[in-house]
C-alpha positions, 0 to 999 in steps of 0.5 A, spaced: 892 984 924 893 977 925 892 971 920 891 963 921 893 958 916 896 952 916 904 951 915 903 947 909 899 953 906 905 957 908 910 953 905 907 953 899 906 960 899 914 960 900 915 955 894 911 959 889 915 965 890 920 967 884 928 967 885 930 973 889 924 974 893 927 972 900 932 978 899 927 983 895 923 982 902 928 983 906 931 989 903 924 992 902 923 991 910 930 993 912 931 986 915 935 980 914 934 975 909 934 970 915 929 973 919 925 973 912 926 965 912 925 964 919 918 967 918 917 962 913 919 956 917 926 957 918 930 956 924 936 960 924 935 965 930 943 967 931 943 970 924 935 972 924 930 975 928 923 971 931 918 974 926 911 973 931 909 966 928 906 961 933 906 953 931 901 949 933 900 942 931 894 940 927 893 937 920 897 939 914 903 941 918 900 944 923 897 951 924 901 957 924 898 964 927 902 970 924 901 976 929 904 981 924 903 980 916 908 985 914 912 979 911 906 975 908 903 982 905 910 982 901 910 975 899 903 976 896 904 983 892 910 979 889 906 973 887 901 978 884 906 982 880 908 975 877 901 974 875 900 981 872 906 980 868 904 973 866 897 975 864 901 981 860 905 977 856 899 972 854 896 978 852 902 981 848 903 973 844 895 974 842 
């Protein structure tokens, strides 16, 4: 299933991920770290592969059409884990 978002939204998602997330996503999907970085706007196609995103000019850095949301889904799952851990830590602190 494809997804449409702005480039800035994609970069903000990447910037919100905890350290080591690129490596974790790459390991879980069996792809190179550079391929995951290319998903988030990187341009290293010698060390990584194309990831099925298409950029179109527009506001907020342009529009990004994502053909395969697998990397995006993994990133969102990691962010959910972080939120759950923070909520659990807050409950424990109270």
